[in-house]
TORBAMAR-81602 format. One line per 4 residues: number of its first residue (from 0); for each residue x, y, z of C-alpha. Coordinates in Angstrom, 3 decimals, always signed. Layout:
! residues N
NUM) X Y Z | ...
This chain:
! residues 399
0) +144.000 +92.483 +298.358 | +144.611 +90.128 +295.287 | +143.585 +86.698 +295.608 | +145.114 +83.115 +293.864
4) +144.187 +79.728 +293.769 | +147.054 +77.381 +292.774 | +145.372 +73.988 +291.897 | +147.734 +70.839 +291.686
8) +145.093 +68.457 +289.981 | +145.498 +64.862 +291.600 | +148.330 +66.046 +293.552 | +147.136 +64.134 +296.908
12) +148.029 +60.363 +297.287 | +148.691 +57.884 +299.718 | +151.688 +56.235 +301.416 | +153.967 +54.275 +298.905
16) +156.558 +51.707 +300.121 | +158.872 +52.875 +297.216 | +158.960 +56.233 +299.305 | +159.621 +54.908 +302.516
20) +155.992 +55.007 +303.226 | +155.776 +58.686 +302.375 | +153.332 +60.391 +299.842 | +154.666 +62.139 +296.829
24) +153.896 +65.198 +298.475 | +155.632 +64.350 +301.592 | +158.538 +63.374 +299.681 | +158.781 +66.117 +297.284
28) +161.412 +68.883 +297.705 | +158.834 +71.783 +298.204 | +160.717 +74.449 +300.070 | +158.252 +77.336 +298.933
32) +154.937 +75.562 +299.819 | +156.544 +74.528 +303.331 | +157.688 +77.976 +303.989 | +153.975 +79.206 +303.148
36) +152.734 +76.564 +305.482 | +155.021 +77.578 +308.198 | +153.824 +81.042 +308.033 | +150.048 +80.025 +307.314
40) +147.357 +77.611 +307.828 | +147.205 +74.034 +306.577 | +144.092 +71.555 +306.799 | +141.769 +69.268 +305.185
44) +138.681 +70.134 +302.711 | +136.229 +67.490 +301.466 | +135.802 +68.569 +297.652 | +133.449 +65.593 +296.747
48) +130.065 +65.940 +297.812 | +128.574 +62.686 +299.420 | +127.307 +60.428 +296.713 | +128.960 +62.197 +293.768
52) +131.801 +60.618 +291.854 | +135.441 +62.098 +292.657 | +136.188 +63.863 +289.106 | +137.795 +66.694 +288.315
56) +134.422 +68.468 +287.216 | +132.673 +68.061 +290.569 | +136.128 +68.863 +292.443 | +136.889 +71.997 +290.850
60) +133.430 +73.117 +290.829 | +133.637 +73.022 +294.677 | +137.033 +74.757 +294.941 | +135.463 +77.681 +293.033
64) +132.297 +77.832 +295.346 | +129.760 +75.983 +293.311 | +127.850 +73.130 +295.091 | +127.926 +70.324 +292.442
68) +124.407 +69.208 +293.926 | +123.120 +72.476 +292.347 | +125.083 +73.024 +289.505 | +126.499 +70.140 +288.064
72) +124.794 +68.806 +285.093 | +127.875 +66.600 +283.726 | +131.395 +66.926 +282.591 | +131.306 +66.815 +278.932
76) +128.960 +69.901 +278.689 | +131.507 +72.296 +280.717 | +134.139 +71.169 +277.949 | +131.587 +72.264 +275.449
80) +131.581 +75.525 +276.729 | +135.387 +75.528 +276.267 | +135.328 +74.347 +272.760 | +132.649 +76.769 +271.594
84) +129.968 +74.262 +270.982 | +126.383 +76.211 +271.140 | +124.514 +73.260 +272.836 | +120.736 +73.205 +272.727
88) +118.670 +72.615 +275.953 | +117.823 +68.994 +274.182 | +121.731 +68.238 +273.330 | +123.720 +65.638 +275.107
92) +127.246 +65.999 +275.203 | +129.704 +63.354 +275.683 | +133.493 +63.144 +276.259 | +135.217 +61.600 +273.400
96) +138.861 +60.191 +274.502 | +141.336 +59.457 +271.971 | +143.170 +56.444 +273.928 | +144.683 +52.954 +273.487
100) +143.373 +49.654 +273.654 | +145.440 +46.476 +273.359 | +146.238 +45.450 +269.824 | +146.178 +41.561 +269.719
104) +143.808 +39.531 +267.512 | +140.854 +39.377 +269.797 | +137.284 +41.025 +269.254 | +136.895 +44.542 +270.602
108) +135.309 +43.755 +273.900 | +138.416 +41.492 +274.710 | +140.936 +44.443 +274.643 | +142.520 +45.878 +277.438
112) +142.378 +49.384 +278.272 | +145.961 +50.587 +278.039 | +146.362 +54.212 +278.230 | +143.688 +56.760 +278.600
116) +145.429 +59.536 +277.055 | +147.331 +57.522 +274.059 | +150.921 +58.938 +275.997 | +149.235 +62.389 +276.067
120) +148.883 +62.903 +272.196 | +149.088 +66.131 +270.663 | +146.038 +68.327 +269.472 | +147.721 +68.262 +266.138
124) +147.746 +64.832 +265.554 | +144.529 +64.072 +267.468 | +142.878 +66.471 +265.153 | +143.972 +64.413 +262.132
128) +142.520 +61.147 +263.783 | +139.362 +62.617 +264.849 | +138.847 +64.139 +261.256 | +139.074 +60.564 +260.029
132) +136.528 +59.537 +262.397 | +134.175 +62.279 +261.400 | +134.190 +61.618 +257.920 | +132.955 +57.884 +258.459
136) +130.928 +58.161 +261.858 | +129.246 +61.774 +262.089 | +125.303 +62.084 +261.045 | +122.941 +65.024 +261.767
140) +122.347 +63.276 +265.165 | +125.765 +62.734 +266.278 | +128.516 +65.686 +266.254 | +132.163 +65.464 +266.642
144) +134.444 +68.478 +267.955 | +138.014 +68.635 +268.593 | +139.270 +69.431 +271.999 | +142.787 +69.496 +273.297
148) +145.290 +66.551 +273.144 | +143.230 +63.331 +273.798 | +140.016 +65.213 +275.320 | +137.598 +65.388 +272.359
152) +133.783 +65.895 +272.179 | +130.623 +64.248 +270.899 | +127.302 +66.147 +270.785 | +123.958 +63.777 +270.781
156) +120.747 +65.546 +269.304 | +118.094 +64.869 +271.640 | +120.230 +62.254 +273.351 | +120.201 +60.458 +276.597
160) +122.122 +61.120 +279.597 | +123.492 +57.785 +280.300 | +126.136 +55.930 +282.583 | +129.438 +55.832 +281.181
164) +132.718 +54.546 +282.352 | +135.849 +56.909 +282.587 | +138.466 +55.199 +280.962 | +140.980 +56.183 +283.475
168) +139.268 +54.229 +286.049 | +139.517 +50.986 +284.205 | +143.171 +50.833 +283.346 | +144.328 +47.450 +282.998
172) +141.382 +45.968 +282.727 | +139.208 +44.309 +279.587 | +136.936 +47.027 +278.317 | +133.773 +44.582 +277.532
176) +132.096 +44.876 +280.646 | +132.145 +48.906 +280.368 | +131.193 +49.342 +277.005 | +127.938 +51.724 +276.263
180) +124.854 +49.912 +276.697 | +123.379 +52.358 +273.918 | +123.788 +50.477 +270.881 | +124.666 +53.174 +268.214
184) +127.223 +54.510 +270.880 | +128.776 +50.991 +271.185 | +128.994 +50.624 +267.413 | +130.755 +53.959 +266.868
188) +133.347 +53.090 +269.411 | +134.033 +49.546 +268.105 | +134.198 +51.166 +264.198 | +136.694 +53.823 +265.469
192) +139.207 +51.411 +266.264 | +138.788 +49.767 +262.826 | +139.559 +53.520 +261.568 | +142.432 +54.530 +263.715
196) +144.437 +51.210 +264.342 | +146.306 +51.209 +260.927 | +146.234 +55.109 +260.644 | +149.651 +56.757 +259.509
200) +149.462 +58.825 +262.246 | +149.164 +55.671 +264.837 | +151.961 +54.087 +262.733 | +154.409 +56.766 +263.352
204) +153.410 +57.040 +267.024 | +154.445 +53.163 +267.378 | +157.582 +53.561 +265.445 | +158.511 +56.376 +267.926
208) +157.474 +53.980 +271.156 | +154.400 +55.783 +271.840 | +150.798 +54.512 +272.351 | +148.639 +54.735 +269.547
212) +145.324 +56.832 +269.751 | +143.487 +53.372 +268.347 | +139.837 +54.123 +269.749 | +137.406 +56.609 +270.903
216) +136.143 +56.189 +274.131 | +132.779 +58.044 +275.349 | +132.003 +58.831 +278.500 | +130.781 +61.954 +281.008
220) +127.688 +62.767 +279.391 | +125.529 +65.817 +280.465 | +123.169 +68.610 +279.440 | +123.703 +72.246 +279.380
224) +124.828 +73.729 +282.113 | +123.937 +77.006 +284.137 | +126.175 +78.518 +286.282 | +125.852 +81.728 +288.084
228) +128.382 +84.308 +287.150 | +131.483 +84.149 +289.419 | +131.666 +87.814 +289.812 | +127.578 +87.854 +291.029
232) +128.315 +84.833 +293.403 | +131.429 +86.604 +294.986 | +131.637 +89.928 +294.118 | +135.622 +89.162 +292.612
236) +136.410 +89.773 +289.057 | +138.202 +86.304 +288.266 | +140.387 +84.510 +285.529 | +141.082 +81.061 +284.863
240) +144.730 +79.766 +283.543 | +144.638 +76.471 +282.500 | +145.436 +73.925 +279.359 | +142.296 +71.801 +280.062
244) +138.837 +71.997 +278.348 | +137.001 +71.360 +281.404 | +138.489 +74.223 +283.531 | +137.975 +76.566 +280.540
248) +134.736 +75.516 +280.146 | +133.839 +76.032 +283.709 | +135.293 +79.678 +283.362 | +133.281 +80.341 +280.153
252) +130.013 +79.059 +282.050 | +130.978 +81.437 +285.211 | +131.711 +84.355 +283.019 | +135.575 +84.583 +284.028
256) +138.553 +85.520 +282.011 | +139.846 +82.292 +280.305 | +143.360 +82.662 +279.366 | +145.052 +80.515 +276.991
260) +148.929 +80.426 +277.341 | +150.964 +79.309 +274.406 | +152.920 +76.097 +275.152 | +150.580 +74.981 +278.118
264) +149.508 +71.483 +277.364 | +148.011 +69.426 +280.482 | +151.198 +67.492 +280.834 | +154.070 +67.423 +282.788
268) +156.376 +69.557 +280.574 | +153.892 +72.379 +280.306 | +154.793 +76.058 +279.979 | +154.847 +76.913 +283.909
272) +156.793 +80.041 +283.243 | +153.630 +81.320 +280.893 | +151.232 +80.308 +282.966 | +152.791 +82.385 +286.047
276) +153.535 +85.438 +284.015 | +150.002 +85.125 +282.719 | +148.727 +85.267 +286.385 | +150.816 +88.225 +287.248
280) +149.732 +90.226 +284.340 | +145.845 +89.955 +285.316 | +146.700 +90.657 +289.001 | +148.947 +93.615 +288.655
284) +148.176 +95.051 +285.320 | +144.389 +94.120 +284.546 | +141.483 +94.749 +286.959 | +141.139 +91.531 +288.559
288) +140.932 +90.376 +291.908 | +141.408 +86.750 +291.528 | +143.221 +84.247 +289.372 | +142.955 +80.464 +289.295
292) +146.095 +78.722 +287.956 | +145.369 +75.026 +287.177 | +148.050 +72.461 +286.769 | +147.072 +68.751 +285.593
296) +150.631 +67.374 +285.592 | +150.178 +65.678 +288.842 | +147.050 +63.864 +287.990 | +148.097 +62.843 +284.731
300) +151.273 +61.249 +286.360 | +148.981 +59.394 +288.974 | +146.701 +58.148 +285.971 | +149.972 +56.789 +284.454
304) +151.276 +55.326 +287.648 | +154.683 +57.395 +287.525 | +155.863 +58.148 +290.990 | +159.066 +59.957 +289.929
308) +157.109 +62.104 +287.557 | +154.232 +62.796 +289.821 | +157.137 +63.939 +292.311 | +158.798 +66.098 +289.665
312) +155.116 +67.635 +288.823 | +154.777 +68.731 +292.267 | +158.192 +69.954 +292.732 | +157.648 +72.225 +289.350
316) +154.334 +73.455 +290.776 | +156.607 +74.633 +293.750 | +159.294 +76.197 +292.174 | +157.903 +77.259 +288.730
320) +154.591 +78.767 +289.917 | +154.148 +79.239 +293.626 | +157.757 +80.611 +294.251 | +157.840 +82.363 +290.913
324) +154.389 +84.148 +291.622 | +155.241 +84.719 +295.342 | +158.470 +86.572 +294.492 | +156.933 +88.925 +292.011
328) +154.023 +89.909 +294.067 | +156.317 +90.420 +297.236 | +158.679 +92.614 +295.021 | +155.709 +94.708 +293.640
332) +154.487 +95.014 +297.438 | +151.297 +93.788 +296.662 | +148.947 +92.227 +299.285 | +147.502 +88.800 +298.468
336) +146.203 +85.736 +299.916 | +147.171 +82.621 +298.203 | +145.419 +79.147 +298.614 | +146.935 +76.070 +297.553
340) +145.229 +72.630 +297.116 | +144.523 +69.670 +294.818 | +140.786 +69.034 +293.767 | +141.215 +65.318 +294.726
344) +143.668 +62.501 +295.312 | +145.103 +60.434 +292.389 | +146.742 +57.692 +294.250 | +149.712 +56.106 +292.364
348) +148.805 +52.633 +293.160 | +144.881 +53.154 +291.994 | +145.686 +55.262 +288.991 | +142.264 +56.773 +289.404
352) +140.688 +59.328 +291.584 | +139.188 +58.728 +295.092 | +136.944 +60.903 +297.131 | +139.413 +61.438 +300.314
356) +139.565 +65.039 +301.649 | +142.519 +66.605 +300.585 | +145.189 +69.059 +302.014 | +145.020 +72.920 +301.655
360) +147.194 +75.626 +302.342 | +146.272 +79.198 +303.005 | +148.745 +81.720 +303.300 | +147.962 +85.661 +303.772
364) +150.839 +88.058 +303.172 | +149.665 +90.370 +305.486 | +149.164 +87.918 +308.428 | +152.198 +85.922 +308.871
368) +151.655 +82.974 +311.553 | +154.100 +80.724 +313.101 | +152.533 +77.335 +312.413 | +155.387 +75.367 +312.206
372) +153.381 +72.938 +309.685 | +154.830 +71.341 +306.463 | +152.359 +71.220 +303.432 | +151.405 +67.696 +302.957
376) +148.600 +65.332 +303.564 | +149.680 +64.112 +307.140 | +150.589 +67.462 +308.269 | +146.980 +69.043 +307.068
380) +145.462 +65.828 +308.979 | +147.707 +66.644 +312.170 | +146.463 +70.439 +311.911 | +142.750 +69.263 +313.227
384) +141.281 +71.815 +310.728 | +138.662 +70.453 +308.591 | +136.331 +72.265 +305.981 | +133.419 +69.661 +305.506
388) +131.590 +71.578 +302.534 | +134.341 +72.081 +299.650 | +132.235 +74.935 +298.113 | +132.895 +76.769 +300.988
392) +136.719 +77.107 +300.991 | +136.471 +80.078 +298.441 | +134.693 +82.253 +300.873 | +137.252 +81.089 +303.413
396) +139.987 +82.509 +300.807 | +138.029 +85.601 +300.449 | +136.938 +86.376 +304.441
């Protein structure tokens, strides 16, 4: 038996008047997921432990079977694992977004948070910009590291885990009330605007109608993580397929195989076929029991408040990943169980994450049901099935 999780990041949502009071999952054309739901099981799962912030870090740890109350030490340290930063036990790592603030002639704290991803800036452009920041701001105490797209890293030697605000939580708001309380971090953020706002890369981006990556924004502080091996925990050999450093870092920490797919970028127009082919490769030609296919597109579109694009991301997930993987496994006569779910909701009207339970779909190719359900939030709630501890859902998949 082979096992697959397909994770549509931030896919769940709330009813929208623009969609006749349906959610994007309800409105989207998803024939494959609806077929699997009619032959499988749908329900709700609570992926965010009480009292914890509804981040992709906490939620994806839950889906992989890790109780965040025990294993979570911050988001950025997981990304550090992916980048290959060898953190010491006294280091604090901090996410460094290259993002967009408004450019009117006002003090830094009066600027508005426009875009947490700077129009999903390319890694190549971001690396040039971060190099300019490093040349002026890096010291023996504060070290910068290039990640992927807008997602980068600052490591603070003998630092403190301090409260910092995720920029996607304050889109459209003035940044002054959310700046770091730690003086040097705040000064670095403010100085980064001076370094980046007139950089040639950003001038070209504005000419092309793209948002400039005109500031660094620090958040997600934490210490070196210590995850139990996935194989030791579950008895399964697992592989991770994601374009996002957070998920790659979780895989590294859990001693899973982390697969890089050329052209996978964490956006709406990622290399879907490449991801699906990579999953089939490890399941059919390598000695792996389990693969985790992570798609960031629905979450990014939710943060950007783009309804049509979020619907498209969900439809791409259905057609280009789930249908393709299912058809190829069926063709090979391979027995499998597939779990499909978001990690958390990213409602369009909020443009940030919430802690609400998310819909799951569990399909077993060897045990077809006749449930008559479709796959969306409403149908999952109607089923009456509920998993209260998110970190137990992977045991449900493997049972």
